C-alpha positions as CSV (number, residue, x, y, z in Angstrom):
1,M,-182.0,179.7,23.3
2,T,-183.0,183.3,23.4
3,P,-186.3,183.4,25.5
4,W,-189.4,184.7,24.0
5,T,-190.4,188.3,24.8
6,P,-193.6,188.7,27.1
7,A,-195.4,190.1,24.3
8,E,-194.5,187.2,22.2
9,K,-195.5,184.6,25.0
10,T,-198.8,186.6,25.3
11,I,-199.8,185.9,21.5
12,L,-198.4,182.3,21.6
13,S,-200.3,181.4,24.7
14,R,-203.5,182.4,22.8
15,L,-202.5,180.0,19.8
16,S,-203.6,177.0,22.0
17,T,-204.5,174.8,19.4
18,P,-203.4,174.0,15.7
19,A,-206.8,175.4,14.1
20,K,-206.0,178.8,16.1
21,I,-202.2,178.7,15.0
22,Q,-203.5,178.2,11.4
23,D,-205.9,181.1,12.0
24,F,-202.9,183.3,12.9
25,V,-200.7,182.2,10.1
26,N,-203.7,183.1,7.6
27,S,-203.7,186.6,8.9
28,L,-200.1,187.2,8.3
29,E,-199.6,188.9,4.9
30,Y,-198.0,186.8,2.3
31,R,-194.6,187.8,1.6
32,V,-192.8,187.3,-1.8
33,Q,-189.3,186.7,-1.0
34,G,-186.6,188.0,-3.3
35,N,-183.3,186.3,-4.0
36,N,-181.4,188.5,-1.8
37,Q,-184.0,188.6,1.1
38,K,-183.4,186.5,4.4
39,S,-185.8,184.0,5.5
40,F,-187.6,185.2,8.6
41,S,-187.4,183.6,11.7
42,P,-190.7,183.2,13.7
43,R,-189.5,186.2,15.8
44,Q,-189.0,188.2,12.7
45,V,-192.7,186.8,11.6
46,F,-194.1,188.5,14.7
47,K,-192.1,191.6,13.9
48,H,-192.9,192.1,10.3
49,R,-196.6,190.2,10.5
50,Q,-195.3,188.5,7.0
51,A,-194.5,185.1,5.9
52,Q,-194.2,182.9,2.9
53,C,-194.6,179.2,2.9
54,F,-191.3,178.0,4.8
55,E,-191.4,180.9,7.1
56,G,-195.2,180.3,7.9
57,A,-194.6,176.4,8.6
58,V,-191.6,177.4,10.9
59,F,-193.4,179.8,12.7
60,A,-196.2,177.1,13.1
61,A,-193.6,174.5,14.2
62,A,-192.6,177.0,16.9
63,A,-196.1,177.7,18.0
64,L,-196.9,173.9,18.2
65,R,-193.6,173.6,20.2
66,F,-195.0,176.2,22.6
67,H,-198.0,174.0,23.5
68,G,-196.1,170.8,23.7
69,F,-196.0,169.5,20.3
70,K,-193.0,168.5,18.6
71,P,-191.7,171.2,16.0
72,L,-191.8,169.3,13.0
73,I,-191.8,170.5,9.5
74,L,-192.1,168.6,6.1
75,D,-191.1,169.2,2.7
76,L,-193.4,168.6,-0.4
77,E,-191.1,168.2,-3.3
78,S,-192.4,169.1,-6.8
79,V,-191.0,169.1,-10.4
80,A,-188.0,171.3,-11.3
81,N,-190.1,173.8,-12.9
82,D,-192.5,174.2,-9.9
83,W,-192.0,175.2,-6.3
84,D,-191.7,172.9,-3.2
85,H,-194.2,173.6,-0.3
86,V,-193.6,173.4,3.5
87,L,-195.9,172.0,6.2
88,A,-195.9,172.2,9.7
89,V,-196.8,168.8,10.7
90,F,-198.8,167.5,14.1
91,K,-200.3,164.5,15.5
92,I,-203.5,164.6,17.5
93,D,-204.8,161.0,18.7
94,N,-202.2,159.2,16.5
95,C,-203.3,160.9,13.3
96,W,-201.6,163.5,11.2
97,G,-202.6,167.0,10.4
98,A,-200.9,170.1,8.8
99,I,-200.6,173.7,9.2
100,S,-199.8,175.6,5.9
101,K,-199.1,179.0,4.8
102,T,-200.3,179.8,1.2
103,N,-201.7,182.5,-1.0
104,H,-204.1,180.6,-2.6
105,G,-207.3,178.7,-2.0
106,V,-205.6,175.4,-1.9
107,L,-202.6,173.5,-0.3
108,R,-203.8,175.0,3.3
109,Y,-204.8,173.3,6.5
110,R,-205.6,169.8,7.0
111,E,-207.6,168.3,10.0
112,P,-205.6,165.8,12.3
113,V,-207.5,162.8,10.6
114,Y,-204.7,161.0,8.6
115,C,-203.3,157.7,9.8
116,T,-200.2,158.2,7.9
117,L,-197.9,160.8,6.6
118,R,-198.4,159.4,3.1
119,E,-202.2,159.7,3.4
120,L,-201.8,163.4,4.5
121,V,-199.5,164.2,1.7
122,M,-201.6,162.6,-1.0
123,S,-204.3,164.9,0.3
124,Y,-202.5,167.5,-1.4
125,F,-201.9,165.7,-4.7
126,H,-204.8,166.9,-6.9
127,E,-204.3,170.4,-5.6
128,Y,-200.8,170.5,-6.6
129,F,-200.4,171.7,-10.3
130,L,-199.0,174.2,-12.6
131,Q,-201.4,177.1,-13.3
132,G,-200.5,177.4,-17.1
133,T,-200.2,173.9,-18.2
134,R,-202.3,172.4,-15.5
135,A,-199.9,169.4,-14.9
136,K,-200.0,167.8,-11.5
137,T,-196.4,168.2,-10.1
138,L,-196.1,166.8,-6.5
139,R,-193.6,163.9,-6.6
140,A,-192.3,163.2,-3.4
141,Y,-192.0,164.2,0.5
142,S,-189.4,164.5,3.0
143,R,-189.3,162.9,6.5
144,P,-190.5,165.3,9.1
145,V,-187.7,167.5,10.5
146,D,-187.6,168.0,14.3
147,L,-186.5,171.8,14.2
148,A,-185.0,170.9,17.9
149,R,-182.0,170.0,16.2
150,F,-181.3,173.6,15.4
151,D,-181.8,175.0,19.0
152,K,-178.1,176.1,19.2
153,L,-178.8,178.4,16.5
154,D,-181.6,180.0,18.0
155,W,-183.9,179.4,15.1
156,E,-187.0,180.7,16.9
157,T,-185.9,184.1,18.1
158,T,-182.6,185.1,15.9
159,N,-182.6,188.1,13.8
160,E,-180.7,186.4,11.4
161,S,-181.6,184.4,8.2
162,I,-182.9,180.8,9.0
163,F,-182.3,179.7,5.7
164,F,-180.1,177.0,7.0
165,I,-183.2,175.2,8.0
166,A,-184.7,175.5,4.2
167,L,-181.1,173.7,3.2
168,H,-181.2,171.0,5.6
169,L,-184.9,170.3,4.6
170,S,-184.1,169.8,0.9
171,A,-181.1,167.6,1.8
172,V,-182.9,165.0,3.8
173,P,-184.4,161.8,2.1
174,H,-187.3,162.2,0.2
175,T,-189.8,159.5,-0.6
176,P,-191.5,159.3,-4.1
177,I,-195.2,158.9,-4.2
178,L,-195.6,158.1,-7.9
179,S,-194.0,155.3,-10.4
180,R,-192.8,156.5,-13.7
181,G,-196.0,154.8,-15.3
182,Q,-198.3,156.7,-13.1
183,I,-196.4,159.9,-14.2
184,R,-197.0,159.2,-17.8
185,K,-200.7,158.6,-17.4
186,L,-201.4,161.6,-15.0
187,R,-204.5,163.7,-16.5
188,P,-204.0,167.7,-16.4
189,A,-206.2,169.4,-13.9
190,D,-209.7,170.6,-15.1
191,P,-209.8,174.4,-16.5
192,I,-212.3,175.0,-13.7
193,E,-209.7,173.8,-11.4
194,A,-207.1,176.0,-12.7
195,K,-209.6,178.9,-12.3
196,M,-210.4,178.5,-8.7
197,T,-206.6,178.3,-7.9
198,S,-205.9,181.6,-9.7
199,F,-207.7,183.8,-7.0
200,T,-204.9,184.9,-4.3
201,E,-205.5,186.0,-0.7
202,W,-203.1,188.7,-0.6
203,P,-201.8,191.2,-3.6
204,E,-198.2,189.7,-5.1
């Protein structure tokens, strides 16, 4: 793999805990990715100081790896008319936590206090809804993908698009979290919840 530059190593060395990585990811401008734009690698995130949710999760996984964690990402799968969300996940004292890049006040960092991945995923359930209809849309989650499998493709430091990771993540098995009966009985989020999630951190 192409090594990190001294400047990149200096920044990564300061991101010594998941909480510090999350703070750095929060500081990145939220990037609205067009159809013809490439997906930034962690090196490109460093260069442009921008990321969307997938790029932020991959960057966080690289930073976690720098400090001895496995570089794991996980896909939260929604219904067809909503967006999936990608997390970098980690374990401390046998409990799961997550780092997340989002432009809204929800779907953010999770402390490592969840005994299982399902517990972690379900902590996002009530935050995951469409702004217009307020319908709750989270339906499944993937198994964690260890990004070390892409080392030969220089996923951390390439200047090319890393969209191949997104394609792989969407293709791995996903575990449903709801039965059909539960889906039929779902109550919309409250109007005040929708109002709270309308605020954005970065201009879109």
